[in-house]
Structures are given as C-alpha cells and as structure tokens.
Backbone and ligand atoms as CSV (ligand in chain L), in Angstrom:
chain,resi,resn,atom,element,x,y,z
A,1,MET,N,N,-97.201,73.973,4.472
A,1,MET,CA,C,-95.911,74.217,5.129
A,1,MET,C,C,-95.535,72.975,5.925
A,2,SER,N,N,-94.359,72.466,5.687
A,2,SER,CA,C,-93.919,71.367,6.536
A,2,SER,C,C,-93.560,71.956,7.899
A,3,GLU,N,N,-93.538,71.113,8.896
A,3,GLU,CA,C,-93.211,71.627,10.222
A,3,GLU,C,C,-91.775,72.120,10.214
A,4,SER,N,N,-91.541,73.260,10.812
A,4,SER,CA,C,-90.190,73.803,10.834
A,4,SER,C,C,-89.750,73.886,12.288
A,5,LYS,N,N,-88.503,74.288,12.497
A,5,LYS,CA,C,-88.045,74.385,13.895
A,5,LYS,C,C,-88.772,75.505,14.625
A,6,ASN,N,N,-89.384,76.421,13.896
A,6,ASN,CA,C,-90.074,77.545,14.524
A,6,ASN,C,C,-91.580,77.360,14.682
A,7,ILE,N,N,-92.119,76.319,14.056
A,7,ILE,CA,C,-93.559,76.071,14.133
A,7,ILE,C,C,-93.768,74.570,14.284
A,8,LYS,N,N,-94.370,74.174,15.393
A,8,LYS,CA,C,-94.528,72.732,15.600
A,8,LYS,C,C,-95.762,72.441,16.449
A,9,LYS,N,N,-96.647,71.634,15.912
A,9,LYS,CA,C,-97.800,71.186,16.699
A,9,LYS,C,C,-97.434,69.856,17.352
A,10,PHE,N,N,-97.788,69.708,18.604
A,10,PHE,CA,C,-97.417,68.480,19.300
A,10,PHE,C,C,-98.490,68.126,20.328
A,11,LYS,N,N,-98.351,66.953,20.922
A,11,LYS,CA,C,-99.316,66.486,21.935
A,11,LYS,C,C,-98.654,66.433,23.299
A,12,PHE,N,N,-99.335,66.945,24.312
A,12,PHE,CA,C,-98.881,66.750,25.682
A,12,PHE,C,C,-99.307,65.360,26.147
A,13,LYS,N,N,-98.511,64.791,27.049
A,13,LYS,CA,C,-98.941,63.549,27.689
A,13,LYS,C,C,-100.119,63.869,28.586
A,14,SER,N,N,-101.086,62.984,28.630
A,14,SER,CA,C,-102.196,63.201,29.560
A,14,SER,C,C,-102.402,61.933,30.367
A,15,PHE,N,N,-102.826,62.145,31.584
A,15,PHE,CA,C,-103.030,61.026,32.498
A,15,PHE,C,C,-104.476,61.031,32.951
A,16,GLY,N,N,-105.143,59.934,32.815
A,16,GLY,CA,C,-106.530,59.961,33.236
A,16,GLY,C,C,-107.181,58.607,33.277
A,17,ASP,N,N,-108.371,58.633,33.783
A,17,ASP,CA,C,-109.229,57.458,33.822
A,17,ASP,C,C,-110.658,57.966,33.906
A,18,GLU,N,N,-111.554,57.129,34.317
A,18,GLU,CA,C,-112.962,57.534,34.321
A,18,GLU,C,C,-113.232,58.699,35.278
A,19,SER,N,N,-112.279,59.002,36.167
A,19,SER,CA,C,-112.504,60.102,37.125
A,19,SER,C,C,-112.048,61.455,36.585
A,20,GLY,N,N,-111.344,61.456,35.460
A,20,GLY,CA,C,-110.905,62.725,34.886
A,20,GLY,C,C,-109.501,62.645,34.316
A,21,TRP,N,N,-109.070,63.765,33.721
A,21,TRP,CA,C,-107.786,63.798,33.023
A,21,TRP,C,C,-106.918,64.929,33.534
A,22,LEU,N,N,-105.601,64.742,33.432
A,22,LEU,CA,C,-104.633,65.720,33.918
A,22,LEU,C,C,-103.497,65.829,32.894
A,23,VAL,N,N,-103.132,67.070,32.575
A,23,VAL,CA,C,-102.012,67.310,31.663
A,23,VAL,C,C,-100.952,68.132,32.398
A,24,PRO,N,N,-99.779,67.556,32.675
A,24,PRO,CA,C,-98.717,68.334,33.320
A,24,PRO,C,C,-97.858,69.036,32.263
A,25,ILE,N,N,-97.406,70.251,32.580
A,25,ILE,CA,C,-96.487,70.958,31.673
A,25,ILE,C,C,-95.297,71.434,32.499
A,26,GLU,N,N,-94.141,70.833,32.268
A,26,GLU,CA,C,-92.930,71.221,32.988
A,26,GLU,C,C,-92.014,71.989,32.049
A,27,ALA,N,N,-91.558,73.167,32.513
A,27,ALA,CA,C,-90.667,74.010,31.721
A,27,ALA,C,C,-89.412,73.235,31.347
A,28,SER,N,N,-88.969,73.445,30.116
A,28,SER,CA,C,-87.738,72.843,29.578
A,28,SER,C,C,-87.834,71.318,29.411
A,29,LYS,N,N,-88.969,70.740,29.783
A,29,LYS,CA,C,-89.145,69.298,29.581
A,29,LYS,C,C,-90.277,69.058,28.584
A,30,ASP,N,N,-91.473,69.481,28.957
A,30,ASP,CA,C,-92.615,69.287,28.059
A,30,ASP,C,C,-92.681,70.380,26.998
A,31,ILE,N,N,-92.047,71.516,27.282
A,31,ILE,CA,C,-91.896,72.577,26.287
A,31,ILE,C,C,-90.422,73.004,26.304
A,32,PRO,N,N,-89.933,73.557,25.191
A,32,PRO,CA,C,-88.476,73.723,25.076
A,32,PRO,C,C,-87.901,75.014,25.639
A,33,PHE,N,N,-88.553,75.614,26.657
A,33,PHE,CA,C,-87.991,76.827,27.251
A,33,PHE,C,C,-88.465,76.976,28.692
A,34,GLU,N,N,-87.775,77.855,29.421
A,34,GLU,CA,C,-88.224,78.242,30.754
A,34,GLU,C,C,-89.413,79.188,30.600
A,35,ILE,N,N,-90.454,78.996,31.374
A,35,ILE,CA,C,-91.640,79.861,31.258
A,35,ILE,C,C,-91.436,81.109,32.119
A,36,LYS,N,N,-91.508,82.284,31.461
A,36,LYS,CA,C,-91.386,83.546,32.202
A,36,LYS,C,C,-92.748,84.211,32.383
A,37,ARG,N,N,-93.693,83.827,31.527
A,37,ARG,CA,C,-94.968,84.556,31.504
A,37,ARG,C,C,-96.063,83.623,31.011
A,38,ILE,N,N,-97.239,83.799,31.596
A,38,ILE,CA,C,-98.424,83.051,31.170
A,38,ILE,C,C,-99.547,84.065,30.966
A,39,TYR,N,N,-100.277,83.930,29.890
A,39,TYR,CA,C,-101.498,84.728,29.771
A,39,TYR,C,C,-102.561,83.897,29.068
A,40,TYR,N,N,-103.794,84.328,29.181
A,40,TYR,CA,C,-104.857,83.594,28.516
A,40,TYR,C,C,-105.872,84.553,27.917
A,41,ILE,N,N,-106.487,84.099,26.865
A,41,ILE,CA,C,-107.433,84.902,26.094
A,41,ILE,C,C,-108.795,84.209,26.171
A,42,TYR,N,N,-109.833,84.963,26.473
A,42,TYR,CA,C,-111.167,84.372,26.610
A,42,TYR,C,C,-112.215,85.427,26.265
A,43,ASP,N,N,-113.461,85.013,26.209
A,43,ASP,CA,C,-114.567,85.931,25.883
A,43,ASP,C,C,-114.338,86.658,24.563
A,44,THR,N,N,-113.757,85.974,23.630
A,44,THR,CA,C,-113.501,86.584,22.319
A,44,THR,C,C,-114.828,86.746,21.577
A,45,THR,N,N,-114.932,87.834,20.846
A,45,THR,CA,C,-116.181,88.107,20.133
A,45,THR,C,C,-116.186,87.376,18.786
A,46,ALA,N,N,-117.396,87.200,18.249
A,46,ALA,CA,C,-117.539,86.558,16.944
A,46,ALA,C,C,-116.729,87.367,15.935
A,47,ASN,N,N,-116.054,86.685,15.059
A,47,ASN,CA,C,-115.228,87.297,13.999
A,47,ASN,C,C,-113.976,88.013,14.517
A,48,ALA,N,N,-113.642,87.827,15.788
A,48,ALA,CA,C,-112.409,88.445,16.295
A,48,ALA,C,C,-111.198,87.829,15.600
A,49,VAL,N,N,-110.270,88.675,15.225
A,49,VAL,CA,C,-108.971,88.197,14.737
A,49,VAL,C,C,-107.916,88.892,15.594
A,50,ARG,N,N,-107.169,88.108,16.356
A,50,ARG,CA,C,-106.185,88.679,17.282
A,50,ARG,C,C,-104.779,88.360,16.791
A,51,GLY,N,N,-103.821,88.826,17.529
A,51,GLY,CA,C,-102.440,88.590,17.142
A,51,GLY,C,C,-102.020,89.603,16.102
A,52,LYS,N,N,-101.836,89.153,14.875
A,52,LYS,CA,C,-101.382,90.010,13.764
A,52,LYS,C,C,-100.046,90.649,14.126
A,53,HIS,N,N,-99.135,89.821,14.562
A,53,HIS,CA,C,-97.796,90.304,14.848
A,53,HIS,C,C,-96.814,89.129,14.862
A,54,ALA,N,N,-95.551,89.485,14.882
A,54,ALA,CA,C,-94.485,88.495,15.083
A,54,ALA,C,C,-93.604,89.011,16.211
A,55,HIS,N,N,-92.766,88.132,16.737
A,55,HIS,CA,C,-91.840,88.534,17.789
A,55,HIS,C,C,-90.418,88.276,17.326
A,56,ILE,N,N,-89.548,89.204,17.647
A,56,ILE,CA,C,-88.149,89.078,17.231
A,56,ILE,C,C,-87.464,87.984,18.047
A,57,ASP,N,N,-87.719,87.985,19.329
A,57,ASP,CA,C,-87.014,87.034,20.198
A,57,ASP,C,C,-87.950,86.574,21.309
A,58,LEU,N,N,-88.849,85.693,20.968
A,58,LEU,CA,C,-89.812,85.192,21.951
A,58,LEU,C,C,-90.344,83.843,21.481
A,59,GLU,N,N,-90.298,82.878,22.379
A,59,GLU,CA,C,-90.893,81.581,22.072
A,59,GLU,C,C,-92.195,81.459,22.850
A,60,GLN,N,N,-93.172,80.824,22.234
A,60,GLN,CA,C,-94.456,80.643,22.889
A,60,GLN,C,C,-95.006,79.245,22.606
A,61,VAL,N,N,-95.803,78.754,23.540
A,61,VAL,CA,C,-96.603,77.550,23.290
A,61,VAL,C,C,-98.053,77.897,23.575
A,62,LEU,N,N,-98.922,77.574,22.635
A,62,LEU,CA,C,-100.347,77.874,22.743
A,62,LEU,C,C,-101.114,76.581,23.015
A,63,VAL,N,N,-102.053,76.654,23.943
A,63,VAL,CA,C,-102.885,75.500,24.277
A,63,VAL,C,C,-104.318,75.977,24.453
A,64,CYS,N,N,-105.245,75.323,23.801
A,64,CYS,CA,C,-106.660,75.664,23.997
A,64,CYS,C,C,-107.185,74.854,25.170
A,65,LEU,N,N,-107.427,75.516,26.282
A,65,LEU,CA,C,-107.901,74.800,27.466
A,65,LEU,C,C,-109.382,74.494,27.377
A,66,ASN,N,N,-110.078,75.263,26.567
A,66,ASN,CA,C,-111.511,75.028,26.376
A,66,ASN,C,C,-111.871,75.500,24.970
A,67,GLY,N,N,-112.820,74.813,24.337
A,67,GLY,CA,C,-113.239,75.233,23.008
A,67,GLY,C,C,-112.134,75.065,21.994
A,68,GLY,N,N,-112.158,75.927,20.990
A,68,GLY,CA,C,-111.156,75.802,19.939
A,68,GLY,C,C,-110.971,77.104,19.187
A,69,CYS,N,N,-109.897,77.174,18.436
A,69,CYS,CA,C,-109.643,78.326,17.570
A,69,CYS,C,C,-108.638,77.915,16.502
A,70,THR,N,N,-108.463,78.810,15.552
A,70,THR,CA,C,-107.508,78.554,14.464
A,70,THR,C,C,-106.349,79.535,14.594
A,71,ILE,N,N,-105.143,79.018,14.463
A,71,ILE,CA,C,-103.954,79.866,14.505
A,71,ILE,C,C,-103.352,79.905,13.096
A,72,VAL,N,N,-103.245,81.095,12.545
A,72,VAL,CA,C,-102.579,81.259,11.246
A,72,VAL,C,C,-101.107,81.528,11.546
A,73,VAL,N,N,-100.232,80.707,10.981
A,73,VAL,CA,C,-98.790,80.896,11.191
A,73,VAL,C,C,-98.120,81.095,9.839
A,74,ASP,N,N,-97.251,82.093,9.778
A,74,ASP,CA,C,-96.668,82.519,8.507
A,74,ASP,C,C,-95.200,82.831,8.771
A,75,ASP,N,N,-94.316,82.103,8.093
A,75,ASP,CA,C,-92.877,82.351,8.309
A,75,ASP,C,C,-92.289,83.254,7.230
A,76,GLY,N,N,-93.171,83.847,6.433
A,76,GLY,CA,C,-92.709,84.744,5.366
A,76,GLY,C,C,-92.580,84.033,4.037
A,77,LYS,N,N,-92.515,82.705,4.102
A,77,LYS,CA,C,-92.431,81.919,2.863
A,77,LYS,C,C,-93.710,81.139,2.652
A,78,GLU,N,N,-94.216,80.586,3.743
A,78,GLU,CA,C,-95.453,79.815,3.691
A,78,GLU,C,C,-96.355,80.227,4.831
A,79,CYS,N,N,-97.647,80.080,4.570
A,79,CYS,CA,C,-98.644,80.437,5.569
A,79,CYS,C,C,-99.560,79.232,5.743
A,80,LYS,N,N,-99.812,78.827,6.969
A,80,LYS,CA,C,-100.758,77.716,7.147
A,80,LYS,C,C,-101.634,77.944,8.366
A,81,GLU,N,N,-102.717,77.199,8.405
A,81,GLU,CA,C,-103.658,77.319,9.516
A,81,GLU,C,C,-103.569,76.067,10.381
A,82,VAL,N,N,-103.470,76.266,11.669
A,82,VAL,CA,C,-103.423,75.152,12.614
A,82,VAL,C,C,-104.655,75.260,13.501
A,83,ILE,N,N,-105.431,74.197,13.568
A,83,ILE,CA,C,-106.610,74.198,14.435
A,83,ILE,C,C,-106.219,73.636,15.794
A,84,LEU,N,N,-106.519,74.394,16.841
A,84,LEU,CA,C,-106.316,73.902,18.202
A,84,LEU,C,C,-107.693,73.640,18.803
A,85,SER,N,N,-108.010,72.384,19.025
A,85,SER,CA,C,-109.337,72.064,19.549
A,85,SER,C,C,-109.291,70.959,20.605
A,86,GLN,N,N,-108.092,70.429,20.827
A,86,GLN,CA,C,-107.931,69.375,21.833
A,86,GLN,C,C,-107.135,69.930,23.004
A,87,ARG,N,N,-107.519,69.600,24.201
A,87,ARG,CA,C,-106.812,70.128,25.377
A,87,ARG,C,C,-105.391,69.586,25.505
A,88,THR,N,N,-105.093,68.547,24.738
A,88,THR,CA,C,-103.747,67.955,24.788
A,88,THR,C,C,-102.870,68.429,23.624
A,89,ASP,N,N,-103.392,69.330,22.786
A,89,ASP,CA,C,-102.601,69.862,21.669
A,89,ASP,C,C,-101.821,71.085,22.114
A,90,GLY,N,N,-100.560,71.143,21.722
A,90,GLY,CA,C,-99.761,72.354,21.928
A,90,GLY,C,C,-99.255,72.831,20.587
A,91,LEU,N,N,-99.132,74.138,20.443
A,91,LEU,CA,C,-98.515,74.682,19.226
A,91,LEU,C,C,-97.335,75.539,19.648
A,92,TYR,N,N,-96.128,75.092,19.263
A,92,TYR,CA,C,-94.918,75.865,19.542
A,92,TYR,C,C,-94.712,76.876,18.416
A,93,ILE,N,N,-94.504,78.134,18.786
A,93,ILE,CA,C,-94.185,79.174,17.798
A,93,ILE,C,C,-92.904,79.869,18.259
A,94,GLY,N,N,-91.880,79.802,17.436
A,94,GLY,CA,C,-90.597,80.416,17.765
A,94,GLY,C,C,-90.490,81.840,17.242
A,95,ASN,N,N,-89.278,82.280,17.056
A,95,ASN,CA,C,-89.023,83.657,16.624
A,95,ASN,C,C,-89.484,83.907,15.196
A,96,ASN,N,N,-89.818,85.166,14.931
A,96,ASN,CA,C,-90.059,85.633,13.560
A,96,ASN,C,C,-91.123,84.831,12.811
A,97,VAL,N,N,-92.209,84.553,13.495
A,97,VAL,CA,C,-93.368,83.922,12.855
A,97,VAL,C,C,-94.553,84.864,13.023
A,98,TRP,N,N,-95.125,85.268,11.918
A,98,TRP,CA,C,-96.340,86.084,11.963
A,98,TRP,C,C,-97.492,85.176,12.376
A,99,ARG,N,N,-98.294,85.587,13.357
A,99,ARG,CA,C,-99.413,84.752,13.793
A,99,ARG,C,C,-100.698,85.565,13.919
A,100,GLU,N,N,-101.785,84.900,13.581
A,100,GLU,CA,C,-103.114,85.482,13.794
A,100,GLU,C,C,-103.984,84.407,14.418
A,101,MET,N,N,-104.843,84.797,15.343
A,101,MET,CA,C,-105.750,83.848,15.974
A,101,MET,C,C,-107.173,84.221,15.571
A,102,LYS,N,N,-107.933,83.227,15.126
A,102,LYS,CA,C,-109.289,83.520,14.641
A,102,LYS,C,C,-110.184,82.291,14.862
A,103,ASP,N,N,-111.430,82.420,14.402
A,103,ASP,CA,C,-112.411,81.327,14.504
A,103,ASP,C,C,-112.514,80.784,15.936
A,104,PHE,N,N,-112.525,81.703,16.890
A,104,PHE,CA,C,-112.660,81.297,18.289
A,104,PHE,C,C,-114.070,80.767,18.530
A,105,SER,N,N,-114.166,79.622,19.176
A,105,SER,CA,C,-115.487,79.190,19.635
A,105,SER,C,C,-115.881,80.107,20.797
A,106,LYS,N,N,-117.170,80.186,21.047
A,106,LYS,CA,C,-117.657,81.112,22.086
A,106,LYS,C,C,-117.030,80.834,23.460
A,107,ASP,N,N,-116.755,79.538,23.684
A,107,ASP,CA,C,-116.240,79.119,24.997
A,107,ASP,C,C,-114.720,78.971,25.014
A,108,CYS,N,N,-114.058,79.514,23.983
A,108,CYS,CA,C,-112.609,79.285,23.860
A,108,CYS,C,C,-111.816,79.971,24.982
A,109,VAL,N,N,-110.905,79.210,25.577
A,109,VAL,CA,C,-109.915,79.785,26.495
A,109,VAL,C,C,-108.550,79.365,25.954
A,110,LEU,N,N,-107.811,80.344,25.463
A,110,LEU,CA,C,-106.515,80.058,24.851
A,110,LEU,C,C,-105.398,80.460,25.814
A,111,LEU,N,N,-104.643,79.457,26.251
A,111,LEU,CA,C,-103.531,79.688,27.175
A,111,LEU,C,C,-102.236,79.852,26.382
A,112,VAL,N,N,-101.434,80.839,26.772
A,112,VAL,CA,C,-100.147,81.044,26.099
A,112,VAL,C,C,-99.037,81.025,27.150
A,113,LEU,N,N,-98.043,80.190,26.919
A,113,LEU,CA,C,-96.850,80.124,27.759
A,113,LEU,C,C,-95.734,80.811,26.988
A,114,ALA,N,N,-95.027,81.728,27.626
A,114,ALA,CA,C,-94.045,82.526,26.892
A,114,ALA,C,C,-92.680,82.471,27.567
A,115,SER,N,N,-91.646,82.603,26.758
A,115,SER,CA,C,-90.276,82.460,27.263
A,115,SER,C,C,-89.724,83.753,27.864
A,116,LYS,N,N,-90.421,84.874,27.660
A,116,LYS,CA,C,-89.913,86.160,28.159
A,116,LYS,C,C,-91.034,86.998,28.748
A,117,TYR,N,N,-90.643,87.989,29.538
A,117,TYR,CA,C,-91.610,88.952,30.043
A,117,TYR,C,C,-92.150,89.797,28.890
A,118,PHE,N,N,-93.265,90.437,29.117
A,118,PHE,CA,C,-93.873,91.285,28.086
A,118,PHE,C,C,-92.973,92.478,27.794
A,119,GLU,N,N,-92.722,92.679,26.516
A,119,GLU,CA,C,-91.903,93.827,26.091
A,119,GLU,C,C,-92.420,94.278,24.738
A,120,ASP,N,N,-92.989,95.441,24.708
A,120,ASP,CA,C,-93.611,95.921,23.471
A,120,ASP,C,C,-92.596,96.034,22.335
A,121,SER,N,N,-91.336,96.315,22.680
A,121,SER,CA,C,-90.317,96.497,21.638
A,121,SER,C,C,-89.996,95.189,20.912
A,122,GLN,N,N,-90.464,94.066,21.452
A,122,GLN,CA,C,-90.216,92.774,20.809
A,122,GLN,C,C,-91.283,92.406,19.773
A,123,TYR,N,N,-92.246,93.316,19.582
A,123,TYR,CA,C,-93.314,93.047,18.618
A,123,TYR,C,C,-92.979,93.624,17.249
A,124,ILE,N,N,-93.285,92.886,16.209
A,124,ILE,CA,C,-93.343,93.452,14.859
A,124,ILE,C,C,-94.820,93.439,14.488
A,125,ARG,N,N,-95.407,94.608,14.341
A,125,ARG,CA,C,-96.853,94.675,14.098
A,125,ARG,C,C,-97.193,95.050,12.653
A,126,ASP,N,N,-96.158,95.300,11.880
A,126,ASP,CA,C,-96.382,95.690,10.494
A,126,ASP,C,C,-95.943,94.534,9.581
A,127,TYR,N,N,-96.871,94.033,8.756
A,127,TYR,CA,C,-96.576,92.826,7.969
A,127,TYR,C,C,-95.443,93.055,6.976
A,128,GLU,N,N,-95.391,94.221,6.362
A,128,GLU,CA,C,-94.312,94.517,5.405
A,128,GLU,C,C,-92.958,94.528,6.117
A,129,GLU,N,N,-92.943,95.077,7.321
A,129,GLU,CA,C,-91.703,95.089,8.108
A,129,GLU,C,C,-91.301,93.653,8.454
A,130,PHE,N,N,-92.287,92.827,8.792
A,130,PHE,CA,C,-92.024,91.413,9.083
A,130,PHE,C,C,-91.370,90.731,7.879
A,131,LEU,N,N,-91.946,90.957,6.681
A,131,LEU,CA,C,-91.387,90.335,5.473
A,131,LEU,C,C,-89.956,90.805,5.241
A,132,ALA,N,N,-89.697,92.063,5.518
A,132,ALA,CA,C,-88.339,92.582,5.335
A,132,ALA,C,C,-87.373,91.897,6.311
A,133,VAL,N,N,-87.839,91.654,7.545
A,133,VAL,CA,C,-86.988,91.014,8.557
A,133,VAL,C,C,-86.677,89.569,8.183
A,134,VAL,N,N,-87.676,88.824,7.712
A,134,VAL,CA,C,-87.454,87.403,7.415
A,134,VAL,C,C,-87.001,87.177,5.971
A,135,GLY,N,N,-86.993,88.249,5.191
A,135,GLY,CA,C,-86.552,88.114,3.802
A,135,GLY,C,C,-87.510,87.315,2.960
A,136,GLY,N,N,-88.801,87.410,3.282
A,136,GLY,CA,C,-89.819,86.631,2.557
A,136,GLY,C,C,-90.334,87.376,1.343
L,1,TYD,P1,P,-101.856,91.912,22.316
L,1,TYD,O1,O,-100.506,91.293,22.292
L,1,TYD,O2,O,-102.126,92.972,21.284
L,1,TYD,O3,O,-102.981,90.775,22.203
L,1,TYD,P2,P,-103.324,89.817,20.955
L,1,TYD,O4,O,-102.028,89.394,20.348
L,1,TYD,O5,O,-104.092,88.674,21.539
L,1,TYD,O6,O,-104.165,90.573,19.988
L,1,TYD,O7,O,-102.106,92.495,23.773
L,1,TYD,C1,C,-103.303,93.129,24.150
L,1,TYD,C2,C,-102.996,94.088,25.294
L,1,TYD,O8,O,-102.528,93.386,26.440
L,1,TYD,C3,C,-101.927,95.100,24.945
L,1,TYD,O9,O,-102.343,96.348,25.479
L,1,TYD,C4,C,-100.700,94.648,25.662
L,1,TYD,C5,C,-101.248,93.879,26.851
L,1,TYD,N1,N,-100.397,92.736,27.224
L,1,TYD,C6,C,-99.692,92.767,28.418
L,1,TYD,O10,O,-99.729,93.740,29.179
L,1,TYD,N2,N,-98.945,91.682,28.761
L,1,TYD,C7,C,-98.869,90.589,27.966
L,1,TYD,O11,O,-98.174,89.602,28.323
L,1,TYD,C8,C,-99.588,90.575,26.718
L,1,TYD,C9,C,-99.522,89.392,25.793
L,1,TYD,C10,C,-100.332,91.683,26.398
C-alpha cells in the first residue's frame, strides 16, 4: 500500500546529546489535529491482538514509547503492516481505517494521541460492516 492521506508513518524531531533525548509533540504542528485524548497500552500478553476496529470520525497518532509492535492497517483495498519500534516514529491513522495491533514486545508501551473523546458509537467493530462503509 502506498502511503495515503489516511495512513502515514513519519518521524518526530528529536533533540539530544550524550545526556539524553527529548521528543516534543505539539498539537496541530507535529501532528495534524488538536489532541482531545491520550491513552496508552502496556503489559500486553504474548500473542495479544488488539484493535480490530475502525473509526468513522477519529484521527489518531500511535507512538511506541518503549519496545515495539506491529500495526496492521487496512483501508478496505489494501492491507499492510507497519512496525513501530523507534521512539521517534509516529503512525498517523485517519478515518475509516481498520487497524489491528500485534507482535507486542514484552516491554511495549504504545501511546495513542486521539482527536476526539472516547465514544463507543464511533467504532466499527465488524469487518464486513467496515468493508461496506469503505466500499472495499
Ligand atoms: P478498546 O478500544 O477495545 O482497546 P483496543 O483497541 O486496544 O483493543 O478499549 C478497551 C476498553 O477500554 C474498552 O472497554 C473501552 C475502554 N476505553 C475507554 O474507556 N477510553 C478510551 O479512550 C479507550 C481507547 C478505551
């Protein structure tokens, strides 16, 4: 899958020297939306597969603060796997993208920045329904 406007891996600027590194994230500057919500996933079990949903109207940026994991992104036409293993990597996921998170390292801490508050009605949890929505 070529990068689309709804799926984009990118690098944050980082500042550092021998004393350590710092990555700033400013809403609407380093990521393309105002941040309304932050959550993080950790202590994932071996073989855990999370996500398995799409959002109708929600933008997110995923960053692995520790360890690594694989994000499966599917726009209904193409499906690809993105590995997040660098603390300076961000993955932007826009509307109507089916995502699954897997292959978590034991020490993985996955940070998610979201453009909206949590709303269960914004989830599509059924893959067939997702395909019908995106016309895939
Ligand atoms: P879920 O979205 O299913 O997690 P994942 O996509 O990683 O598998 O959410 C798990 C639980 O956490 C579910 O009961 C809803 C709750 N939750 C919130 O209360 N607020 C949130 O911002 C998120 C993402 C989930």
